Backbone of each chain as ProteinMPNN parsed JSONL, in Angstrom:
{"seq_chain_A": "DAGVIQSPRHEVTEMGQEVTLRCKPISGHNSLFWYRQTMMRGLELLIYFNNNVPIDDSGMPEDRFSAKMPNASFSTLKIQPSEPRDSAVYFCASTLSVTVEKLFFGSGTQLSVL", "coords_chain_A": {"N_chain_A": [[23.474, 15.654, 0.925], [21.954, 17.189, 3.8], [20.46, 15.797, 5.506], [17.737, 15.065, 8.053], [17.572, 17.811, 10.269], [17.803, 18.4, 13.704], [17.322, 20.455, 16.463], [17.612, 21.827, 19.915], [20.247, 19.484, 20.519], [20.423, 18.538, 22.987], [18.37, 19.245, 25.81], [17.967, 20.832, 28.878], [15.603, 21.605, 31.348], [13.588, 23.426, 33.726], [10.882, 22.299, 35.447], [7.723, 23.525, 34.459], [8.676, 25.382, 32.761], [8.774, 26.742, 29.398], [9.402, 24.877, 26.465], [10.882, 24.473, 23.356], [11.246, 22.663, 20.444], [13.099, 22.057, 17.455], [12.972, 21.579, 13.983], [14.385, 20.698, 10.806], [13.341, 19.452, 8.043], [14.267, 17.047, 5.221], [15.207, 18.585, 2.267], [12.526, 18.823, -0.068], [11.086, 16.823, 0.778], [7.693, 16.036, 1.736], [6.373, 15.281, 3.794], [6.18, 15.234, 7.387], [7.059, 14.209, 10.477], [6.744, 13.945, 14.038], [8.152, 12.023, 16.641], [8.223, 10.38, 19.657], [10.479, 8.94, 21.972], [10.352, 6.78, 24.56], [11.187, 4.576, 27.483], [9.169, 3.163, 28.253], [7.033, 3.276, 26.334], [8.206, 3.016, 23.946], [8.717, 4.028, 20.591], [6.726, 6.49, 19.875], [4.294, 8.006, 17.841], [3.505, 11.412, 17.708], [2.582, 13.658, 16.134], [1.758, 14.43, 12.681], [2.574, 15.902, 9.702], [1.374, 16.873, 6.486], [2.431, 18.339, 3.393], [2.763, 20.627, 4.937], [0.534, 20.857, 6.408], [-1.194, 20.042, 9.384], [-2.203, 16.58, 9.992], [-2.754, 14.634, 11.588], [-3.133, 14.792, 14.948], [-3.471, 13.149, 16.969], [-1.862, 11.704, 18.721], [-0.543, 13.635, 20.444], [0.163, 14.18, 23.673], [-1.119, 15.793, 25.486], [-2.882, 19.116, 26.001], [-0.784, 20.673, 26.517], [1.127, 20.265, 24.751], [2.101, 21.447, 21.485], [2.344, 21.817, 17.891], [3.894, 23.13, 15.088], [4.06, 24.02, 11.529], [5.332, 26.237, 9.687], [6.348, 26.504, 7.259], [7.757, 24.653, 4.428], [10.242, 23.829, 5.234], [10.597, 23.903, 7.805], [9.856, 23.112, 11.216], [8.212, 23.203, 14.383], [8.015, 21.869, 17.88], [6.445, 22.311, 20.571], [6.377, 22.511, 24.169], [4.47, 23.555, 26.822], [3.214, 24.224, 29.838], [6.325, 22.732, 30.701], [6.8, 19.41, 32.02], [8.064, 16.889, 34.523], [7.688, 14.29, 33.458], [7.636, 14.649, 30.818], [10.194, 14.188, 29.954], [12.264, 12.808, 27.605], [13.416, 11.318, 24.511], [13.047, 13.266, 21.685], [11.985, 12.697, 18.26], [12.371, 14.035, 14.979], [11.071, 13.318, 11.832], [11.237, 12.857, 8.226], [9.67, 12.345, 4.96], [8.957, 11.345, 1.553], [6.27, 10.903, 1.11], [3.235, 10.276, 3.009], [2.513, 7.67, 2.9], [4.731, 5.39, 3.673], [7.814, 4.475, 2.365], [10.294, 4.616, 3.496], [11.234, 6.296, 6.508], [13.215, 9.034, 7.185], [15.082, 9.964, 9.834], [16.002, 12.548, 12.201], [18.63, 13.298, 14.455], [17.664, 13.502, 17.006], [16.262, 15.106, 19.913], [17.367, 15.157, 23.263], [15.516, 15.55, 25.913], [15.242, 16.875, 29.169], [13.454, 17.241, 31.953], [13.432, 18.944, 34.903]], "CA_chain_A": [[22.253, 16.067, 1.632], [22.372, 17.202, 5.237], [19.564, 14.913, 6.394], [16.928, 15.916, 8.827], [18.366, 18.469, 11.337], [17.03, 18.857, 14.831], [17.931, 21.393, 17.418], [18.805, 21.536, 20.204], [20.653, 17.966, 20.651], [20.162, 18.268, 24.389], [17.607, 20.404, 26.608], [17.633, 20.627, 30.329], [14.843, 22.664, 31.828], [12.939, 22.996, 34.875], [9.37, 21.99, 35.432], [6.998, 24.803, 34.339], [9.26, 26.32, 31.66], [8.437, 26.418, 27.988], [10.344, 24.152, 25.741], [10.694, 24.568, 21.932], [12.141, 21.781, 19.684], [13.036, 22.463, 16.066], [13.308, 20.561, 12.97], [14.429, 21.141, 9.415], [13.283, 18.246, 7.021], [15.125, 17.034, 4.147], [14.61, 19.35, 1.122], [11.956, 18.103, -1.171], [10.096, 15.883, 1.414], [6.446, 16.696, 1.971], [5.673, 14.705, 5.057], [7.06, 15.421, 8.521], [6.475, 13.454, 11.768], [7.352, 14.035, 15.44], [7.976, 10.907, 17.511], [8.831, 10.522, 21.076], [10.915, 7.633, 22.499], [10.477, 6.487, 26.029], [11.42, 3.139, 27.685], [7.875, 2.448, 28.545], [6.243, 3.22, 25.099], [8.95, 2.95, 22.553], [8.638, 5.128, 19.581], [5.185, 6.833, 19.689], [3.915, 9.181, 17.014], [2.822, 12.54, 18.377], [1.824, 14.439, 15.276], [2.546, 14.428, 11.439], [2.224, 17.036, 8.651], [1.626, 16.524, 4.986], [2.326, 19.472, 2.797], [2.689, 21.772, 5.909], [-0.816, 20.838, 7.168], [-1.319, 18.875, 10.362], [-3.066, 15.609, 9.378], [-3.342, 13.681, 12.689], [-2.304, 15.021, 16.183], [-4.087, 12.362, 18.093], [-0.832, 11.31, 19.548], [-0.06, 14.621, 21.284], [-0.38, 13.641, 24.867], [-1.976, 16.919, 26.231], [-2.916, 20.422, 25.375], [0.562, 21.512, 26.741], [1.961, 20.091, 23.566], [1.618, 22.058, 20.145], [3.327, 21.648, 16.906], [3.664, 24.06, 13.823], [4.979, 23.867, 10.525], [4.954, 27.328, 9.117], [6.795, 26.347, 5.804], [8.176, 23.387, 4.062], [11.517, 23.606, 5.706], [10.808, 24.212, 9.35], [8.77, 22.727, 12.144], [8.443, 23.305, 15.793], [7.309, 21.034, 18.716], [6.393, 23.153, 21.788], [5.776, 22.085, 25.311], [4.327, 24.601, 27.715], [4.432, 24.208, 30.697], [6.847, 21.26, 30.682], [6.608, 18.485, 33.257], [9.115, 15.952, 34.381], [7.172, 13.179, 32.73], [7.792, 14.825, 29.469], [11.551, 13.825, 29.746], [12.269, 11.765, 26.625], [13.968, 11.791, 23.264], [12.031, 13.572, 20.684], [12.569, 12.652, 16.992], [11.622, 14.427, 13.85], [11.359, 12.367, 10.633], [10.538, 13.362, 7.041], [9.675, 11.402, 3.979], [8.374, 11.919, 0.45], [4.949, 10.942, 1.214], [2.824, 9.724, 4.212], [2.65, 6.264, 2.748], [6.144, 5.538, 3.638], [8.798, 3.45, 2.05], [11.312, 4.824, 4.544], [11.356, 7.574, 7.184], [14.474, 9.537, 7.624], [15.059, 10.514, 11.193], [16.974, 13.233, 12.737], [19.295, 12.63, 15.56], [16.807, 13.446, 18.151], [16.508, 16.067, 21.06], [17.252, 14.654, 24.52], [14.826, 16.484, 26.75], [15.208, 16.554, 30.567], [12.63, 18.383, 32.689], [13.793, 18.619, 36.335]], "C_chain_A": [[22.399, 15.953, 3.152], [21.506, 16.333, 6.12], [18.718, 15.837, 7.17], [17.823, 16.505, 10.115], [17.389, 18.849, 12.349], [17.885, 19.687, 15.707], [17.04, 21.681, 18.59], [19.075, 19.97, 20.33], [20.19, 17.613, 22.093], [19.39, 19.49, 24.992], [17.431, 19.997, 27.933], [16.901, 21.885, 30.771], [14.271, 22.387, 33.145], [11.533, 23.06, 34.766], [8.709, 23.445, 35.39], [7.445, 25.617, 33.099], [8.826, 25.685, 30.344], [9.651, 25.879, 27.237], [9.984, 24.133, 24.225], [11.781, 23.757, 21.258], [11.994, 22.119, 18.293], [13.501, 21.415, 15.177], [13.362, 21.038, 11.64], [14.43, 19.784, 8.685], [14.272, 18.16, 5.984], [14.335, 17.662, 3.007], [13.872, 18.456, 0.085], [10.883, 17.047, -0.548], [8.83, 16.801, 1.899], [5.749, 16.223, 3.216], [6.734, 14.88, 6.171], [6.285, 14.827, 9.675], [7.326, 13.933, 13.003], [6.931, 12.857, 16.133], [8.551, 11.13, 18.753], [9.341, 9.138, 21.595], [11.121, 7.593, 24.019], [10.732, 4.868, 26.179], [10.182, 2.437, 27.832], [7.017, 2.353, 27.197], [6.941, 3.149, 23.884], [8.863, 4.274, 21.873], [7.241, 5.45, 19.218], [5.042, 7.99, 18.795], [3.031, 10.173, 17.673], [1.947, 13.242, 17.172], [2.565, 14.24, 13.88], [1.784, 15.468, 10.5], [2.315, 16.438, 7.146], [1.492, 17.958, 4.228], [2.111, 20.727, 3.832], [1.472, 21.624, 6.743], [-0.798, 19.681, 8.206], [-2.534, 17.948, 9.976], [-3.593, 14.858, 10.687], [-2.477, 14.232, 13.893], [-2.916, 14.163, 17.538], [-3.076, 11.755, 19.068], [-0.214, 12.222, 20.47], [-0.785, 14.317, 22.598], [-1.371, 14.724, 25.661], [-2.006, 18.253, 25.451], [-1.581, 21.14, 25.692], [1.469, 21.123, 25.534], [1.416, 20.679, 22.334], [2.739, 21.857, 19.184], [2.893, 22.601, 15.674], [4.453, 23.672, 12.735], [4.523, 25.02, 9.624], [5.418, 27.284, 7.483], [7.432, 24.932, 5.61], [9.482, 22.941, 4.576], [11.654, 23.8, 7.183], [9.545, 23.722, 10.12], [9.221, 22.756, 13.658], [7.497, 22.306, 16.691], [7.414, 21.899, 19.98], [5.701, 22.484, 23.074], [5.687, 23.356, 26.372], [2.96, 24.479, 28.603], [4.994, 22.777, 30.6], [6.79, 20.662, 32.086], [7.699, 17.347, 33.305], [8.906, 14.671, 33.593], [7.326, 13.408, 31.226], [9.37, 14.508, 28.948], [11.651, 12.591, 28.758], [13.143, 12.173, 25.537], [13.033, 12.032, 22.247], [12.731, 13.5, 19.307], [11.832, 13.413, 15.979], [11.996, 13.511, 12.734], [10.679, 13.103, 9.442], [10.627, 12.186, 5.934], [8.954, 12.056, 2.739], [6.879, 11.944, 0.456], [4.458, 10.227, 2.583], [2.943, 8.183, 4.021], [4.151, 5.965, 2.553], [6.828, 4.232, 3.12], [9.838, 3.423, 3.305], [11.015, 6.264, 5.077], [12.826, 7.809, 7.364], [14.379, 10.468, 8.838], [16.279, 11.465, 11.434], [17.701, 12.548, 13.885], [18.701, 12.719, 17.107], [17.135, 14.801, 19.189], [16.366, 15.199, 22.34], [16.666, 15.682, 25.487], [14.791, 15.989, 28.218], [14.616, 17.536, 31.334], [12.898, 18.003, 34.168], [12.706, 19.104, 37.269]], "O_chain_A": [[22.831, 14.954, 3.726], [21.772, 16.152, 7.308], [18.808, 17.062, 7.099], [18.586, 15.823, 10.8], [16.356, 19.466, 12.089], [19.11, 19.586, 15.655], [15.828, 21.789, 18.402], [18.104, 19.219, 20.238], [19.648, 16.538, 22.348], [19.738, 20.634, 24.703], [16.832, 18.956, 28.206], [17.382, 23.011, 30.641], [14.407, 21.286, 33.677], [11.012, 23.869, 33.999], [9.069, 24.366, 36.124], [6.693, 26.396, 32.513], [8.576, 24.494, 30.163], [10.768, 26.378, 27.374], [8.85, 23.796, 23.883], [12.978, 24.011, 21.394], [10.887, 22.456, 17.874], [14.274, 20.518, 15.513], [12.455, 21.775, 11.251], [15.426, 19.062, 8.72], [15.078, 19.075, 5.818], [13.153, 17.419, 2.762], [14.426, 17.538, -0.519], [9.995, 16.525, -1.223], [8.903, 17.954, 2.325], [4.69, 16.712, 3.611], [7.938, 14.715, 5.97], [5.065, 14.938, 9.802], [8.505, 14.265, 12.879], [5.748, 12.559, 16.297], [9.354, 12.05, 18.91], [8.525, 8.216, 21.614], [11.949, 8.289, 24.606], [10.546, 4.054, 25.275], [10.096, 1.236, 27.576], [6.333, 1.345, 27.02], [6.334, 3.216, 22.816], [8.92, 5.372, 22.426], [6.626, 4.797, 18.376], [5.727, 8.981, 19.05], [1.943, 9.847, 18.146], [0.727, 13.353, 17.286], [3.758, 13.942, 13.842], [0.592, 15.762, 10.594], [3.195, 15.673, 6.751], [0.509, 18.663, 4.455], [1.38, 21.676, 3.552], [1.403, 22.277, 7.784], [-0.437, 18.541, 7.913], [-3.645, 18.397, 9.694], [-4.775, 14.527, 10.781], [-1.249, 14.145, 13.854], [-2.835, 14.458, 18.73], [-3.461, 11.334, 20.158], [0.599, 11.776, 21.279], [-2.007, 14.21, 22.696], [-2.298, 14.346, 26.378], [-1.31, 18.475, 24.46], [-1.331, 22.191, 25.1], [2.542, 21.71, 25.397], [0.236, 20.429, 22.091], [3.907, 21.742, 19.557], [1.718, 22.781, 15.355], [5.481, 23.022, 12.926], [3.533, 24.905, 8.902], [4.866, 27.974, 6.626], [7.591, 24.165, 6.56], [9.844, 21.779, 4.393], [12.762, 23.849, 7.717], [8.398, 23.907, 9.713], [10.33, 22.416, 14.068], [6.379, 21.981, 16.292], [8.544, 22.169, 20.387], [4.582, 21.979, 22.99], [6.671, 24.026, 26.687], [1.835, 24.619, 28.125], [4.271, 21.793, 30.446], [6.741, 21.332, 33.118], [8.184, 16.91, 32.261], [9.862, 14.055, 33.122], [7.168, 12.474, 30.44], [9.702, 14.572, 27.764], [11.178, 11.498, 29.07], [13.627, 13.305, 25.565], [12.248, 11.149, 21.9], [13.808, 14.059, 19.102], [10.609, 13.448, 16.111], [13.107, 12.984, 12.689], [9.713, 13.846, 9.613], [11.455, 11.276, 5.979], [8.416, 13.158, 2.847], [6.258, 12.85, -0.098], [5.306, 9.614, 3.231], [3.43, 7.491, 4.915], [4.747, 6.217, 1.505], [6.433, 3.107, 3.426], [10.126, 2.415, 3.951], [10.654, 7.206, 4.372], [13.589, 6.889, 7.661], [13.74, 11.52, 8.857], [17.388, 11.227, 10.955], [17.431, 11.399, 14.233], [19.153, 12.163, 18.107], [18.218, 15.385, 19.148], [15.33, 14.552, 22.498], [17.365, 16.636, 25.827], [14.379, 14.862, 28.493], [15.151, 18.64, 31.434], [12.617, 16.884, 34.597], [12.814, 18.933, 38.483]]}, "seq_chain_B": "DQQVKQNSPSLSVQEGRISILNCDYTNSMFDYFLWYKKYPAEGPTFLISISSIKDKNEDGRFTVFLNKSAKHLSLHIVPSQPGDSAVYFCAASRYSGNTPLVFGKGTRLSVIA", "coords_chain_B": {"N_chain_B": [[-3.165, 0.828, 23.376], [-1.024, -1.527, 22.143], [-0.132, -1.822, 18.871], [1.785, -2.937, 17.465], [4.154, -5.188, 18.503], [6.969, -5.787, 20.45], [8.251, -8.173, 22.133], [10.582, -8.933, 23.476], [12.557, -7.193, 25.31], [15.51, -7.142, 25.241], [18.366, -8.73, 23.885], [21.061, -11.03, 23.735], [23.798, -12.211, 22.005], [26.267, -14.393, 20.7], [29.207, -13.418, 18.804], [29.113, -14.125, 15.345], [27.111, -15.962, 15.497], [23.642, -16.661, 14.902], [21.19, -13.889, 15.128], [18.039, -13.515, 16.161], [15.328, -11.618, 15.941], [12.102, -10.75, 17.113], [8.657, -9.864, 16.194], [5.376, -8.92, 16.689], [2.068, -8.237, 15.304], [-1.144, -6.626, 15.631], [-3.033, -5.418, 14.073], [-4.831, -6.33, 11.394], [-4.913, -5.007, 8.923], [-2.598, -3.892, 8.256], [0.032, -3.91, 5.91], [2.468, -3.691, 5.135], [5.792, -3.746, 6.327], [8.685, -3.017, 8.287], [12.083, -2.737, 9.431], [13.983, -0.991, 11.589], [17.074, 0.474, 12.689], [18.795, 1.465, 15.58], [21.387, 3.298, 16.786], [23.168, 4.49, 19.801], [22.509, 7.906, 20.815], [21.837, 8.557, 18.116], [19.522, 8.898, 15.349], [16.851, 6.562, 14.445], [17.563, 4.355, 11.755], [16.669, 3.106, 8.553], [16.448, -0.388, 7.82], [15.561, -2.815, 6.538], [12.834, -4.012, 4.575], [9.487, -5.479, 4.17], [6.892, -6.595, 2.16], [3.467, -7.416, 2.39], [2.775, -9.244, 0.466], [4.837, -11.003, 0.081], [6.778, -13.53, 1.753], [9.186, -13.59, 2.634], [12.234, -11.548, 2.753], [15.464, -10.79, 1.685], [18.527, -9.274, 2.549], [21.596, -9.092, 2.207], [23.294, -9.832, 5.078], [20.902, -9.835, 6.508], [17.715, -11.0, 6.937], [14.291, -10.744, 6.635], [11.324, -12.336, 7.841], [7.912, -13.119, 7.157], [4.988, -14.042, 8.543], [1.865, -14.129, 7.896], [-0.488, -15.331, 8.683], [-0.122, -15.765, 11.405], [0.451, -13.259, 12.118], [3.019, -12.302, 12.567], [6.387, -11.348, 12.525], [9.894, -11.678, 11.688], [13.247, -10.817, 12.248], [16.228, -11.834, 10.914], [19.824, -12.111, 11.629], [22.622, -12.966, 10.17], [26.079, -13.747, 9.691], [26.135, -12.733, 13.136], [27.453, -9.579, 14.045], [29.729, -7.574, 16.084], [29.229, -4.885, 15.484], [26.534, -4.786, 15.017], [25.422, -4.437, 17.214], [22.783, -2.726, 18.759], [19.533, -1.015, 19.086], [16.799, -2.409, 17.724], [13.962, -1.574, 16.035], [10.774, -2.64, 15.187], [8.293, -1.899, 12.619], [5.154, -1.048, 11.239], [2.644, -0.537, 8.659], [-0.109, 0.582, 6.735], [0.188, 0.297, 3.415], [-1.062, 1.452, 1.203], [-2.865, 3.003, 2.536], [-2.275, 5.602, 3.293], [-1.228, 6.024, 5.817], [0.791, 6.663, 8.614], [3.814, 5.09, 9.941], [3.73, 2.687, 12.444], [5.386, 1.939, 15.37], [6.971, -0.542, 17.252], [8.288, -1.246, 20.62], [10.925, -1.675, 20.623], [13.957, -3.729, 20.448], [16.834, -4.264, 22.21], [19.863, -5.421, 20.961], [22.702, -7.123, 21.752], [25.75, -8.011, 20.636], [28.11, -10.114, 21.285], [31.62, -10.255, 21.324]], "CA_chain_B": [[-3.006, -0.585, 22.882], [0.178, -1.653, 21.227], [-0.567, -2.497, 17.597], [3.064, -3.478, 17.119], [4.715, -5.64, 19.873], [8.339, -6.5, 20.479], [8.125, -8.672, 23.592], [11.832, -9.018, 24.166], [13.333, -5.824, 25.621], [16.841, -7.203, 24.988], [18.912, -10.022, 23.315], [22.413, -11.143, 23.732], [24.185, -13.07, 21.128], [27.677, -14.294, 20.447], [29.55, -12.96, 17.652], [29.279, -15.286, 14.433], [25.914, -16.824, 15.655], [22.531, -16.022, 14.382], [20.353, -13.223, 15.875], [16.61, -13.651, 15.739], [14.389, -10.56, 16.615], [10.709, -11.075, 16.842], [7.701, -8.84, 16.387], [3.865, -9.377, 16.572], [1.122, -7.092, 15.226], [-2.453, -6.955, 15.943], [-3.967, -4.784, 13.105], [-4.842, -7.027, 10.157], [-4.784, -4.176, 7.872], [-1.068, -3.552, 8.083], [0.455, -4.738, 4.807], [3.935, -3.286, 4.913], [6.545, -3.884, 7.557], [9.909, -2.379, 8.206], [12.856, -2.816, 10.601], [14.893, 0.159, 11.868], [18.155, 0.107, 13.54], [19.234, 2.735, 15.968], [22.554, 3.396, 17.652], [22.933, 5.575, 20.801], [22.634, 9.224, 20.153], [21.507, 8.873, 16.553], [18.037, 8.598, 14.937], [16.667, 5.264, 13.837], [17.838, 4.374, 10.144], [16.034, 2.005, 7.8], [17.238, -1.573, 7.688], [14.897, -3.735, 5.619], [11.374, -3.953, 4.629], [8.8, -6.484, 3.378], [5.38, -6.351, 1.724], [2.557, -8.521, 2.813], [2.681, -10.342, -0.732], [5.999, -11.915, 0.3], [7.019, -14.078, 3.159], [10.686, -13.439, 2.964], [13.165, -10.746, 1.912], [16.696, -10.952, 2.138], [19.583, -8.335, 2.027], [22.927, -9.464, 2.698], [23.248, -10.791, 6.293], [19.668, -9.598, 7.072], [16.549, -11.583, 6.233], [12.952, -10.631, 7.379], [10.383, -13.389, 7.524], [6.661, -12.676, 7.485], [3.898, -15.045, 8.737], [0.608, -13.224, 7.931], [-1.595, -15.947, 9.47], [0.25, -15.616, 12.785], [0.573, -11.818, 12.38], [4.234, -12.368, 13.234], [7.517, -11.222, 11.668], [11.237, -11.87, 12.56], [14.598, -10.302, 11.56], [17.502, -12.793, 11.235], [20.993, -11.539, 11.257], [23.587, -14.068, 10.148], [26.463, -14.016, 11.057], [25.97, -11.508, 13.934], [28.818, -8.793, 14.233], [29.592, -6.531, 17.154], [28.707, -3.649, 14.947], [25.165, -5.007, 14.894], [24.65, -4.129, 18.48], [21.895, -1.596, 18.627], [18.211, -1.164, 19.302], [16.02, -2.641, 16.569], [12.535, -1.26, 16.044], [9.809, -3.199, 14.134], [7.203, -1.073, 12.368], [4.104, -1.493, 10.249], [1.897, 0.408, 7.987], [-0.841, 0.274, 5.556], [1.047, 0.917, 2.345], [-2.065, 2.267, 0.48], [-3.808, 3.634, 3.317], [-1.83, 6.941, 3.642], [-1.122, 6.12, 7.268], [2.197, 6.668, 9.122], [4.335, 3.906, 10.673], [3.561, 2.5, 13.814], [6.612, 1.342, 15.748], [7.118, -1.256, 18.452], [9.058, -0.61, 21.673], [12.372, -1.965, 20.311], [14.792, -4.765, 21.166], [18.242, -4.046, 22.25], [20.64, -6.434, 20.619], [24.047, -6.959, 22.155], [26.63, -8.963, 20.162], [29.363, -10.311, 22.285], [32.788, -10.685, 20.763]], "C_chain_B": [[-2.007, -0.515, 21.903], [-0.297, -2.471, 20.045], [0.676, -3.252, 17.121], [3.916, -3.968, 18.346], [6.061, -6.218, 19.619], [8.514, -6.842, 21.839], [9.505, -8.896, 24.274], [12.545, -7.633, 24.135], [14.903, -5.933, 24.988], [17.24, -8.722, 24.591], [20.393, -9.971, 23.309], [22.913, -12.344, 22.867], [25.636, -13.094, 20.846], [28.03, -13.949, 18.968], [29.651, -14.234, 16.596], [27.912, -16.239, 14.403], [24.866, -15.994, 15.033], [21.629, -15.176, 15.576], [18.936, -13.255, 15.412], [15.755, -12.618, 16.635], [13.066, -10.762, 16.116], [9.847, -9.845, 17.046], [6.386, -9.374, 15.953], [3.028, -8.079, 16.314], [-0.282, -7.644, 15.419], [-3.488, -6.475, 14.887], [-3.691, -5.639, 11.746], [-4.832, -6.237, 8.832], [-3.545, -3.771, 7.543], [-0.653, -4.532, 6.981], [1.862, -4.498, 4.469], [4.643, -3.115, 6.253], [8.003, -3.518, 7.393], [10.605, -2.682, 9.525], [13.765, -1.677, 10.607], [15.927, -0.201, 12.761], [18.57, 1.458, 14.285], [20.362, 2.469, 17.045], [22.48, 4.534, 18.548], [23.358, 6.919, 20.184], [22.534, 9.514, 18.658], [20.03, 8.425, 16.432], [17.948, 7.078, 14.413], [17.053, 5.397, 12.298], [17.163, 2.959, 9.661], [17.01, 0.853, 7.605], [16.828, -2.461, 6.569], [13.344, -3.722, 5.711], [10.819, -5.259, 4.036], [7.292, -6.205, 3.284], [4.566, -7.571, 2.182], [2.411, -9.672, 1.579], [3.758, -11.201, -0.716], [6.007, -12.417, 1.632], [8.442, -14.058, 3.559], [11.317, -12.408, 2.169], [14.457, -10.661, 2.515], [17.623, -9.845, 1.66], [20.795, -8.554, 2.808], [22.796, -10.445, 3.913], [21.881, -10.602, 6.918], [18.599, -10.258, 6.311], [15.242, -11.274, 7.315], [12.011, -11.734, 6.924], [9.023, -12.89, 8.059], [5.702, -13.845, 7.452], [2.579, -14.286, 8.951], [-0.462, -14.007, 8.856], [-1.242, -15.862, 11.007], [0.449, -14.102, 13.18], [2.004, -11.705, 13.194], [5.337, -12.179, 12.186], [8.809, -11.364, 12.472], [12.323, -11.302, 11.596], [15.675, -11.298, 11.932], [18.687, -12.139, 10.759], [22.064, -12.71, 11.3], [24.752, -13.824, 9.194], [26.336, -12.589, 11.815], [27.611, -11.037, 14.104], [28.613, -7.826, 15.389], [29.081, -5.343, 16.739], [27.188, -3.645, 14.882], [24.439, -4.705, 16.24], [24.068, -2.714, 18.528], [20.487, -1.956, 19.065], [17.542, -1.355, 17.828], [14.405, -2.439, 16.76], [11.896, -1.95, 14.824], [8.711, -2.085, 13.849], [6.361, -1.581, 11.275], [3.259, -0.418, 9.806], [0.933, -0.178, 7.038], [-0.386, 0.92, 4.447], [0.032, 1.742, 1.62], [-3.016, 3.047, 1.197], [-3.506, 5.098, 3.893], [-1.736, 7.033, 5.128], [0.424, 5.932, 7.516], [2.56, 5.4, 9.671], [3.972, 3.904, 11.853], [4.728, 1.517, 14.386], [6.335, 0.428, 17.016], [8.153, -0.618, 19.512], [10.753, -0.79, 21.329], [12.923, -3.054, 21.128], [16.097, -4.363, 21.182], [19.112, -5.374, 22.052], [22.166, -6.177, 21.109], [24.866, -8.082, 21.448], [27.957, -8.944, 20.717], [30.481, -10.915, 21.518], [33.446, -11.999, 21.546]], "O_chain_B": [[-1.998, 0.304, 20.984], [-0.777, -3.598, 20.165], [0.509, -4.208, 16.363], [4.341, -3.129, 19.141], [6.271, -7.022, 18.711], [8.87, -6.011, 22.674], [9.579, -9.03, 25.495], [13.005, -7.091, 23.13], [15.426, -5.009, 24.366], [16.58, -9.711, 24.91], [20.965, -8.956, 22.911], [22.399, -13.445, 23.065], [26.263, -12.039, 20.743], [27.244, -14.171, 18.047], [30.215, -15.265, 16.962], [27.672, -17.066, 13.523], [25.072, -14.835, 14.672], [21.398, -15.648, 16.69], [18.71, -13.004, 14.228], [15.55, -12.785, 17.837], [12.831, -10.928, 14.919], [10.135, -8.95, 17.841], [6.268, -10.154, 15.009], [3.213, -7.039, 16.946], [-0.565, -8.841, 15.383], [-4.603, -6.989, 14.791], [-2.618, -5.65, 11.143], [-4.747, -6.825, 7.754], [-3.407, -3.249, 6.436], [-0.901, -5.736, 7.044], [2.384, -5.108, 3.536], [4.163, -2.442, 7.164], [8.513, -3.744, 6.296], [9.973, -2.861, 10.566], [14.333, -1.415, 9.547], [15.75, -1.112, 13.57], [18.675, 2.487, 13.618], [20.29, 1.642, 17.954], [21.824, 5.519, 18.209], [24.234, 7.092, 19.337], [23.032, 10.485, 18.089], [19.451, 7.722, 17.261], [18.953, 6.493, 14.008], [16.864, 6.449, 11.688], [17.167, 1.924, 10.327], [18.185, 1.037, 7.286], [17.648, -2.831, 5.728], [12.72, -3.466, 6.741], [11.571, -6.053, 3.47], [6.614, -5.686, 4.171], [5.115, -8.666, 2.31], [1.987, -10.809, 1.785], [3.715, -12.179, -1.463], [5.381, -11.887, 2.549], [8.836, -14.451, 4.657], [11.023, -12.314, 0.977], [14.588, -10.479, 3.726], [17.555, -9.476, 0.488], [20.912, -8.19, 3.978], [22.323, -11.578, 3.835], [21.692, -11.263, 7.939], [18.554, -10.1, 5.091], [15.243, -11.527, 8.52], [11.924, -12.024, 5.73], [8.918, -12.347, 9.159], [5.61, -14.556, 6.451], [2.254, -13.868, 10.063], [-1.185, -13.406, 9.65], [-2.178, -15.9, 11.805], [0.588, -13.744, 14.35], [2.099, -11.122, 14.274], [5.268, -12.754, 11.1], [8.848, -11.208, 13.693], [12.245, -11.344, 10.368], [15.97, -11.547, 13.101], [18.7, -11.629, 9.638], [22.322, -13.31, 12.344], [24.514, -13.698, 7.993], [26.418, -11.511, 11.226], [28.615, -11.737, 14.236], [27.514, -7.334, 15.643], [28.46, -4.677, 17.567], [26.598, -2.579, 14.705], [23.218, -4.706, 16.399], [24.75, -1.702, 18.365], [20.247, -3.117, 19.396], [17.741, -0.556, 16.914], [13.739, -3.102, 17.555], [12.353, -1.875, 13.684], [8.274, -1.419, 14.787], [6.768, -2.427, 10.478], [3.133, 0.584, 10.511], [1.107, -1.304, 6.571], [-0.522, 2.144, 4.42], [0.398, 2.902, 1.43], [-3.891, 3.696, 0.622], [-4.214, 5.684, 4.711], [-2.137, 8.054, 5.688], [1.162, 5.234, 6.819], [1.659, 4.59, 9.889], [3.838, 4.968, 12.457], [4.934, 0.422, 13.864], [5.418, 0.763, 17.766], [8.766, 0.416, 19.247], [11.626, -0.056, 21.792], [12.517, -3.324, 22.259], [16.58, -4.077, 20.086], [19.069, -6.285, 22.879], [22.742, -5.119, 20.859], [24.532, -9.215, 21.794], [28.761, -8.013, 20.659], [30.327, -12.049, 21.064], [34.501, -12.492, 21.145]]}, "name": "protein", "num_of_chains": 2, "seq": "DAGVIQSPRHEVTEMGQEVTLRCKPISGHNSLFWYRQTMMRGLELLIYFNNNVPIDDSGMPEDRFSAKMPNASFSTLKIQPSEPRDSAVYFCASTLSVTVEKLFFGSGTQLSVLDQQVKQNSPSLSVQEGRISILNCDYTNSMFDYFLWYKKYPAEGPTFLISISSIKDKNEDGRFTVFLNKSAKHLSLHIVPSQPGDSAVYFCAASRYSGNTPLVFGKGTRLSVIA"}
C-alpha cells in the first residue's frame, strides 16, 4: 500500500499567488482530513470529508481557503490569495471512518509564502 | 481554546532512562486517546492508544496512563533510545461521537546517547 500521497512536498510562492495542495488517500478509506501544523497551534484540523462530502470546515481560517474532494481518490486544498502567515506544514490524512482508530498521514507539504 | 494541552514543548532524556510525556484535556466527552510520533519531514504515525474504560495500556517500551478524574494522560517510554527522538502528539476523540481527532501542540523529545 502506497499510503497517503501528498504533492508537492515543498511549495515556495509569493504573497498573493494561488496555491493548490493535493492529496491521494489510501484506497478504501472513506474519510479524509486536512491538518495544518504550526509552532503556535500545533496540529489543527482545517476540514474533513466523509464519503467525499465536506462534514466540518469550521477550522478553515478564512474564505481564502477552500477544499474539494471530487472523488474518493483525490482532494485539493487551495489558498487564494496566499499570505505569509499561511506558511506551515499541511498534512492530509485518511482513515476508514470518522470515528478514528488511527489516522494515516501523508508526508505533508511544507508551504512557504514570501 | 485548546481542548488538548501539552504544556512541555520539549524534553531531554538520557538514553536508557525513562521519558514521561504529559497531556491534559478539557473536554469531558473525550473517551479515546492516542499518541502519535512524528519524525522530521514525515507525517505523524500512530504509536499507542487508550480507551476511557482503561487506566493503562502497554505496548513494549511504551505505556500510556489515563487519569480520568484529573483529565490527564501520560506516555512513558522505558528505556528511552536515541531513535525515540521525535515530536510526540497527544490526541483525543469521542469514539462513538463520529468526531475527528483533536491534537495537542506536541512535545519534542530528545534522547541523548
